[in-house]
Every structure is written in structure tokens, then in C-alpha cells.
VMD Tcl script that draws the C-alpha trace (Angstrom):
set ca {
  {0.12 -0.05 -0.16}
  {2.92 2.55 0.94}
  {4.10 2.70 -2.71}
  {0.64 3.43 -4.19}
  {0.18 6.50 -2.20}
  {3.34 7.50 -2.96}
  {3.31 7.48 -6.52}
  {-0.36 8.76 -6.93}
  {0.89 12.37 -6.21}
  {4.05 11.79 -8.04}
  {2.83 10.26 -11.39}
  {6.05 11.37 -12.98}
  {8.77 13.62 -12.80}
  {11.81 15.10 -14.91}
  {14.73 17.71 -14.93}
  {14.40 18.26 -18.48}
  {14.54 21.77 -20.08}
  {11.01 22.49 -20.97}
  {9.70 24.23 -24.08}
  {7.99 27.51 -24.23}
  {4.15 26.73 -23.15}
  {1.89 25.63 -25.88}
  {-1.65 27.28 -26.31}
  {-2.84 23.70 -25.33}
  {-2.75 24.41 -21.73}
  {-4.97 26.56 -19.35}
  {-6.11 26.67 -16.30}
  {-8.26 23.52 -15.11}
  {-9.41 21.54 -11.94}
  {-9.52 18.09 -12.62}
  {-11.62 15.78 -10.10}
  {-10.52 12.09 -9.79}
  {-12.00 8.98 -7.60}
  {-9.63 6.28 -6.26}
  {-10.56 2.88 -6.38}
  {-9.83 -0.42 -4.53}
  {-9.45 -3.42 -7.28}
  {-13.13 -4.37 -6.75}
  {-14.25 -1.06 -7.85}
  {-15.15 -0.14 -4.34}
  {-14.20 4.03 -4.11}
  {-11.26 4.73 -1.61}
  {-11.85 8.71 -1.95}
  {-10.90 11.42 -3.66}
  {-8.11 13.50 -5.50}
  {-7.95 16.95 -7.24}
  {-5.50 18.75 -9.15}
  {-5.53 22.35 -9.69}
  {-3.22 24.69 -12.36}
  {-3.66 28.37 -11.71}
  {-1.79 30.96 -13.79}
  {-0.12 34.02 -11.84}
  {0.83 36.78 -13.81}
  {2.98 39.10 -12.66}
  {4.59 42.34 -13.41}
  {7.64 42.00 -10.90}
  {11.23 40.97 -12.39}
  {10.21 37.08 -11.58}
  {7.57 37.03 -14.43}
  {4.46 35.07 -14.44}
  {4.22 31.75 -12.45}
  {2.05 28.75 -12.59}
  {0.81 27.18 -9.36}
  {-0.54 23.53 -9.55}
  {-2.27 21.83 -6.70}
  {-2.75 18.19 -5.62}
  {-5.05 17.41 -2.74}
  {-5.88 13.64 -2.32}
  {-8.05 12.30 0.66}
  {-8.72 8.41 0.82}
  {-8.69 5.58 3.47}
  {-8.78 1.72 3.88}
  {-10.03 0.00 6.99}
  {-7.60 1.51 9.69}
  {-5.41 3.25 7.57}
  {-6.18 6.93 6.44}
  {-4.18 9.14 3.53}
  {-3.98 12.52 3.16}
  {-1.38 14.04 0.95}
  {-1.51 17.99 -0.16}
  {1.53 19.18 -2.50}
  {1.80 22.57 -4.00}
  {3.89 23.58 -6.74}
  {5.31 27.13 -7.88}
  {7.07 27.03 -11.46}
  {7.90 29.35 -13.98}
  {6.28 29.79 -17.15}
  {8.86 27.35 -18.48}
  {7.57 24.93 -15.67}
  {11.06 25.46 -13.97}
  {10.23 24.75 -10.17}
  {10.67 27.46 -7.69}
  {8.82 26.22 -4.68}
  {7.52 22.87 -4.05}
  {5.26 22.34 -0.46}
  {4.23 18.72 0.49}
  {2.38 17.78 3.49}
  {1.26 14.18 3.98}
  {-0.35 12.42 6.60}
  {-0.30 8.18 5.91}
  {-2.03 6.22 9.15}
  {-0.15 7.60 11.97}
  {2.89 8.79 10.22}
  {2.80 12.59 8.95}
  {5.36 14.64 7.35}
  {5.81 18.16 6.25}
  {8.47 19.72 4.15}
  {9.23 23.03 2.12}
  {11.98 22.80 -1.21}
  {12.93 25.95 -2.63}
  {15.01 26.13 -5.48}
  {17.62 28.81 -6.56}
  {17.32 28.52 -10.43}
  {20.53 30.78 -10.95}
  {22.61 28.32 -9.03}
  {21.07 24.86 -9.66}
  {20.30 24.34 -5.95}
  {17.44 22.83 -4.28}
  {17.16 23.48 -0.49}
  {15.06 21.03 1.53}
  {13.55 21.63 4.89}
  {11.37 19.57 7.13}
  {9.34 20.49 9.88}
  {11.64 18.67 12.38}
  {14.25 21.15 11.59}
  {16.26 18.86 8.87}
  {18.00 20.81 5.86}
  {19.67 19.27 3.02}
  {20.68 20.64 -0.49}
  {20.44 18.97 -3.59}
  {21.90 19.81 -7.15}
  {19.17 20.05 -9.52}
  {20.58 21.84 -12.87}
  {19.10 25.03 -14.65}
  {15.70 24.11 -14.90}
  {14.44 21.53 -12.35}
  {10.84 19.79 -12.23}
  {9.07 18.61 -8.89}
  {6.89 15.50 -9.12}
  {3.67 17.70 -9.70}
  {5.06 20.09 -12.10}
  {6.29 17.19 -14.52}
  {2.92 15.83 -14.98}
  {2.03 19.10 -16.79}
  {5.55 19.53 -18.79}
  {4.90 15.51 -19.63}
  {1.33 16.38 -20.90}
  {2.52 19.39 -22.91}
  {5.67 17.51 -24.43}
  {3.39 14.52 -25.62}
  {0.97 17.08 -27.19}
  {4.20 18.20 -29.17}
  {5.20 14.60 -30.15}
  {7.55 14.17 -27.55}
  {8.37 11.82 -24.84}
  {10.83 12.90 -21.95}
  {13.70 10.86 -21.58}
  {14.71 8.90 -18.61}
  {15.62 11.14 -15.38}
  {15.41 12.69 -12.16}
  {12.54 14.66 -9.97}
  {12.20 16.27 -6.86}
  {10.13 14.70 -4.37}
  {11.71 15.42 -1.37}
  {14.76 13.41 -2.22}
  {15.58 12.75 -5.98}
  {13.40 9.88 -7.82}
  {14.41 8.44 -11.21}
  {11.83 8.06 -13.81}
  {11.58 6.28 -17.37}
  {8.72 6.23 -19.26}
  {7.52 3.89 -22.17}
  {5.01 4.77 -24.77}
  {2.56 1.82 -24.80}
  {0.48 2.84 -27.78}
  {-3.49 3.98 -28.19}
  {-6.25 2.19 -26.11}
  {-9.97 2.39 -25.76}
  {-10.71 2.74 -21.97}
  {-13.76 3.45 -19.86}
  {-13.43 6.37 -17.83}
  {-16.73 7.60 -16.02}
  {-18.79 4.83 -17.66}
  {-17.88 6.08 -21.02}
  {-15.43 5.04 -23.71}
  {-12.38 7.12 -24.31}
  {-9.30 6.94 -26.94}
  {-6.19 7.45 -24.81}
  {-2.49 7.07 -25.14}
  {-0.98 4.79 -22.57}
  {2.37 5.34 -20.82}
  {4.12 2.94 -18.72}
  {6.27 4.87 -15.91}
  {9.01 2.81 -13.97}
  {10.03 4.94 -10.71}
  {12.78 4.45 -8.36}
  {13.60 6.27 -5.22}
  {16.25 5.90 -2.29}
  {13.99 3.34 -0.48}
  {11.35 2.18 -2.95}
  {10.66 1.27 -6.70}
  {7.21 1.11 -8.37}
  {5.53 0.97 -11.88}
  {2.21 2.54 -12.90}
  {0.56 3.08 -15.95}
  {-0.95 6.72 -16.92}
  {-3.49 7.02 -19.49}
  {-4.18 10.64 -21.26}
  {-6.71 11.66 -23.69}
  {-6.11 12.82 -27.26}
  {-7.21 16.15 -26.73}
  {-5.28 19.44 -26.81}
  {-4.52 19.56 -23.38}
  {-3.76 15.58 -23.10}
  {-5.87 15.44 -19.87}
  {-4.89 12.45 -17.74}
  {-7.77 10.27 -17.53}
  {-6.44 7.14 -15.84}
  {-3.99 5.96 -13.40}
  {-3.35 2.29 -12.64}
  {-0.59 1.16 -10.11}
  {-0.35 -2.50 -9.82}
  {0.27 -4.08 -6.18}
  {-0.30 -7.68 -4.96}
  {-3.71 -6.96 -3.80}
  {-4.39 -6.11 -7.51}
  {-4.63 -2.56 -9.42}
  {-5.52 0.32 -7.61}
  {-6.72 3.30 -9.63}
  {-7.23 6.94 -9.97}
  {-9.71 7.62 -12.60}
  {-11.36 11.14 -13.80}
  {-14.77 12.23 -12.79}
  {-16.90 13.42 -15.35}
}
mol new
graphics top color blue
foreach p $ca { graphics top sphere $p radius 0.5 }
foreach p [lrange $ca 0 end-1] q [lrange $ca 1 end] { graphics top cylinder $p $q radius 0.2 }
display resetview
């Protein structure tokens, strides 16, 4: 179960240089249902993309937000993730607040883009620095970067992502599939991701719509108990 809840907010990640934002990307709110393999609902998740114009020297910003609230008997999961990025999707700030059962964690990562250095600070006073290059992506912002890249016919190569520590991801294109989302058939591109962190390793499937925004429709995480899913609510 731990790997499932770790990767649902992560989804994917990269440190690749981002192209200029395309016209396919807009502010949005997406809501998802988290399901047990039997189809029983475990909870909900919501993702938001908000554009923040700025007249200051730092320029415009995108703010990405992810909230997940789910539970199985005797174990509750609450994830709250916030990402502030430049218009090129380079991470400036990344906040993570999680509660998995009795285990709780809060941390904030700030990025010095000029020097390519991320500083991670945890609630208990821990602090560390991570070299990240000129345009890092955190785990949440990469999902939007990925959507933009595949809308332009590109798939990011294997690389690393900020999710507290660095996580490494490799993506493969799995072709076009017909899937059912919200009781309706949808044509989607299937992506298979393998993610490896300091103490965990997991793979998952991501299905994205073939619309201009490449909307994420479905995430499936295979585990010994079955395939857990996060499905777009329509």
C-alpha cells in the first residue's frame, strides 16, 4: 500500500529543459476517484492549475496543487502538494504535507534557479541541499510538463525528479487504447512508468486523452492485492 500512495501524487518526474508553454495548456480543475481493485471507492483527489501573472522581475508563475483524501480500514491517507513554477515549468517552490496513517510529514523545497540548487527543509528542522540543474521539475509540475511534451510528439527521456529526495523515472509509450472512464468509452495514449527512489521502486500506467490538453484520464498502480486506480470524474 505504501508504494501506491507514494506514486499517486508523484505520477512522473523530470529535470529536462521545458519548451515554451503551448496554447494547449490552460487553467483547470480535475477531480478523480480513487478505487480499490473491486471498484469500491476509497476516496477522492483533485488537481488544480492556476496561472499567476506578475508584473515583477520574476515574471509570471504557474501554481499547481494536488489534494488526495482516501482510506482503507484502519489506515487513512491525506496528501497535500503545492508547486510554484516559472512559465517554462521550472520549479521555484515545492511544498508537501502528508499523513499516512499515524505517520505525518511536512517539508518545503525552494530552488535557486541561478545556481541550480534546491534546499529542502523538513518540519523537524532537517535541512539538505540537492544539485538540480538549471530547470528542475518537481513531481507534480512534471505531469504538466509531460502533457505538454506529448502534445508536441515528444516523450521525456529517463531522468530525475524532486519529491523530497530525487526519484528517477523512465517512461515508455504503450500505444493507443480504448478505455472506460466515468462509464464512457475514451481513446487514450498509454504511458508506462518505472519510478525508483532511495528506498522504494514502483511501476504504473498513465492514460492521457487525445485532446489538445492531454488530460490525464486514468492512473493504474499494480500491487499484490490488485490494480489500484485514480480515474477522472466526468
